[in-house]
N, C-alpha and C positions, 0 to 999 in steps of 0.2 A: 583642385578647386582654386579659382582665381579670386583673390580677396580685393574688394573695392577699397581704394585708398581715399579717405575723406579728410579734407583740411579741417582742423579743429575750429576754424573761423567760418566755415561754410554756413550759409543761411538755411536753417532747418525749420520747417513748419509742421506743427502737430495740430490737426483738427481733432475735436473731441478732447482737447488738451486739459480740461478741468475735470474730466471723469476718471473712472477707475484706472484704466491703463495709461491714459494720457499723463496723469500726475506721476505715476511710477516711471514712465518713460522719460519725462523731464529730469527726474532724479538720476536715472541711469546715464543719460547723455551728459549731465553735469559732472557726474563722477568720472566720466571718460574724457573730460576736458573740453567739451563743446561749449562755446561761449556765445553763440548766436542762435539760440533756440527760442522760437515763439510758439507758445501753446495757446490756442484759441478755443474758447467755449461758446456755447450757443448764445450767451448774453452779449458777447462781443460781435458776433456775426451770425445772421440767420442764413445758413448754407442752402436753404430751400430757395432763396432769392438770388437769381443769377447775377443781378447788378451788384449786389452786396459782395458776392464771391469775387466778381471781376475786380472790384475796388480793393478787396483784401490782397489779392495776388499782385495787383499793380503797386500797392504800397510796400509789401514785404519782399517781393521778388525772390521767392524761395528757390534754393538749388536742390533741396531734397524735401520730400513730403512723406510724412506718416499720416495717412487718412484713417482716423479711428472713429470719427463722428458717425453717429447713427441714432435713429429713433428706435429705442429698444423696449421690449416688454418680455415678460416670462410666458409660461404656457397659457395662463389665463388670459392675459392681454393679447397674445398672438392670435387667439381664436376669436376675440371680441372685436378687435379694431383692424381687421384685415385691409380694408380700403385705405385707411389712414396710414398704416404701416407701409403699404406698397408705394403710395404716392410720395410720402415724405422722404423715404429712403432713396427712391429713384431720383427725386429732384436733388437731394443732397449729393449723392454720388456722381450724378451726371454733371452737375455744375462744377464740383471740385475737380474732377478728372479733366474736364474740358479746359478749365483755366490753367491747370497744371501743364497740359499739352501746349497751350498757347504761350505759357511762360518758359517752355523748353526746360522743365524740371529734369534734372539728371537721372533721378530714380524715384519711383513711388513705391512705398509699402502700404498696401491697403488692407484693412481688417475685414476679413470675411467672417464666416460662422460655420460651425459644423452642420447646421441645418441645410446647407447647400447640397449635402449628400442625399442620394435616393435611399429608400429602404432597400437593404440588401439581405433578404431572408437567409438565415443560417450563417451570415457573415457578420462578425462583430467588429473586426478591425478594418478600418477604411483607408484606401489608398488614393493619392491625389488624382490618379488617372480615371477614377470612377465617378467623378462629379456628374457627368452628363449621361450616365447609363439609365436614368429613369427619373420620374418626378420626385420632388422632395416630399417628406412626410407631411400629411395634411394639417397637422397641429401647428406647423410653423411655415406654411408654404408661401405666404405673402412676403415675409421677411427673407426667406430663402431665394425667392425669385428676384428680389431687388439686389441681393448679393451676387447671384449668378449673372445678372445683367452687368454688374460692375466688372466682374471677371471677363466677360465678353468685351466690354469697352477697353479694358487694359490690353487685351489681346489685339483688338483692332488698332489701338494706338501703336503697339509694337510693330504690326504688319505695315501700317501706313507711314509711320514716322520714325520707326526704330527705337521707340521709347523703352527704357528699362524699367521693369516693375516686378513686384512680388505680391502675392495674394495670400495672406495668412489666414488659415482656416482654424479658428480657435475652438477649443473645448469650453468647458464651464470655467469662466474666470471669476475671481472673487478677491475681495480685499477692501481696505479703506477707500473712501470716496465713491463707493458703489451707489446704486440707486436702491434704497432700502424700502421699496414699496411693498407692503405686506400682501396686497391683493393682486397686483399685476406684475410684480418684479420677478427676477430670476430666483431660482430655488434657494441658493445660499444666502444672499442678502435678505430676502424676505423671511427666512428662518431666523437669521440673526435678530431682526427687528421683533419678530414674534416672541422669541425667547427672552429678549430684554424686557419687553412689556409684561410678559408673564412673570418674570422675576420681581417686577414691581407690584403687580396686582394679585399674585397668588392664583390666578386662573390657569387652567391647562392650555397647552398649545395644540391646536388641531392642524394636522399635516395631511396634504393631499396624497392619495395613493397608499401604497404598501411599504415604500421605502426600499424596495428591492432593485429599482432601476440603477444601473451601473454607469458611471460617467468618469471621464478624466477631469479632475479638478486642478486648476492651475492658479497659484497665488499671483497677484498683479505684478509684483516685482520680478518674478520669474518670467512672466509673459513679456514684460518690457525688455528684459535681457535677451529673450528669444527674438524679439522684433529687431533689435540691433544686429544680432547675428544674421538674421534674414537680409537686412539692408546690405551688409557688406559682403555676403557670401552667396545668396541664392536668387533665383529667378522663378517666375511662374507660381502656380499653387504650391503652398507649403503647409502641411499640417503643423499646428502649434499646440503643444500640450506639455504636461509634466511627466507623463508616464505613471502618475499616481492614479490608479483606477479604484473607485470606491462605490459601494451602494450608498444611496441617500441616507440610510440608517447610520452610516459612519459620521456624517455631518451632525445628525441629531445627537449621537453619543458624545461627540466633541463639544457640542453646545451645552449639553447637560453637565459635562465636566466643567466648562467655563462658568456655568451658573452655580457651581457647587452642589449639583444634584437636586436643586430646589424646585425644578419645573416638571410638572406632569405632562405626558404626551398622549394624545388621542389620534389614531390614524383614521382618516376618512377614506375608506376603501371604495366608496362610490365615485371618487374623483380619479381622473386618469393619471397614470405614471409617465405618460409619454413613451418613447421607445425604451424597451427594457434594457438593452445594451447598445451603447454607441461610443466608440472611441477610435483612436487614429493610429495608423502606422507612423512612427516618428523617425523613420530611417533617414529621410531627407534632412530634417532639422538636426538630427544627431550627427550627421556628417560634418557639421560645423564645429563639433566638440561641445555643443551646448548640453547642459543637464540642469534639471530643476534642483533647487536647494532648500525649498521650504515645504516640508511634508504637511499633509492635510491638518492634522491635529494642531500643529503650531500655527499654521495660517489661519485656522478658524479662531484660535485663541486671540491672535493679534487683531483680527477683524472685529471680534466681539468687544474686545477692550477699547478699540478705537471708536466703535459705535457708541458704547456706553459713555465715553468721554465727550462725544460730539453729537449726541442724540438730537439736540435742538437745531443744529446747523445741517445735519445730514440730509441728503436728498431723499425724498419719500414720494 
């Protein structure tokens, strides 16, 4: 495997730089000695606006790009705002990748999502070459289609211009600086927010589904370390995960422990679980020597403690 040699003074741009993975990635790059990293959030540049994105690239002239920005919702939001999700994410991705092409960026690592995979009945472990074998799950299809289009755009840029890129297919990511929206957020941050509120009010926490759905949960700093390995070592679609596979109930148990056992839980079994099992074959990522370092219970404790300390400033 040929490893990309990157000058520590190279200009690196992170879109989605103020979010969950973006902040962790800035920290990882800093620890590795990179001194010219710019992390951009939505307040600094509306990536849906082509002229704003053109100005951003003209100003920064990045040599490497981590494209992490997205308009993201959880199961509830993905079903409720399908047209908004599709439009916003297609505009974000198309603008950023086209300007990266015009700027002749040396390599792009773009953040995909596990929802790009089709339903594979009877198969729980998904491989990178299976993305196009069928339509994505209906619960997240708009978001999935926007990410699939981005993968197709990266491939087209490689074929036309020889551009180097990787497409990281992430599992369930969590950690500090997430979006802790109780109603429309992803499962882990929304549960963190619910448990914290319940610890203050004494009311029970109501949780969608049965808690039996199994996912790969990856702490943000592990995800950031994986993205760096992908940048220097890999091309094309790459499954990004921790290898820690847990039912949702394990998150609930970890949060009850973080709260000192003071919160009661009620399961709303009338609500969907999503796909019951979905995780990824991590052989391609593992070939770089990467392994996750933060197990679920520790990551949940860190995330809960961060949220409890920053509840007024946290995104919701």
